[in-house]
Phi, psi and omega in degrees: 000161183288134173236142183235135178228119178272152174204169176106350178293149184196176171266122181227160177275159175307134181089353181281182183228151172217152170240116177270145179241143174236101182269130182254149173216160180087343178196168179264139187291341180292348176269002184228148162281139183238134176234154171249133176236163174216154178215124176259156178305131179079003181237157177283156175296139180227145177286143181248307184200160180211146173234132187283164179281317193286301187244004179076015177300144182244152181222143184224144169293148184301327185284353177239349184300132183093345179246325184250150177224127175261141180210162181233134173243097184295328179298326179261000180054045187221143172246140183242154168232105176275123184241119179241164178050050186293144181241158176304329179294345178279353180297124183181170165273128182256132182239144167258154188215147183218146170200183190284344183211147181296332178296334175275317183299323182298339176261355185103106184271194190287320189254133180230145168275181184274346179096154175221137187276128172244125178234126181244122183227161178260000000 
């Protein structure tokens, strides 16, 4: 079965950049739609970005569009979230998620990673 492991979270200053990785095993990521979610203390989980299975179409939440980029490297069986121009509001645990279709992933799909902490400070 598919397993997902996130990495790349760190403490960064406002305006900085991070690249999060979601490494898959047990299956190839090209067979799944992959989404990134985040959750901050006291807040509900929110969707950040998604990449579809079929044609690689990408989708972004309005609050990250223009700053974050989701991509897939099938050769490395990994999905990335490049985060630029980070703001304190981006502080959260970031999770990757997978299921067979983006319409499912946007609501939270079957497979989840353990999360990686991103902290943005001034």
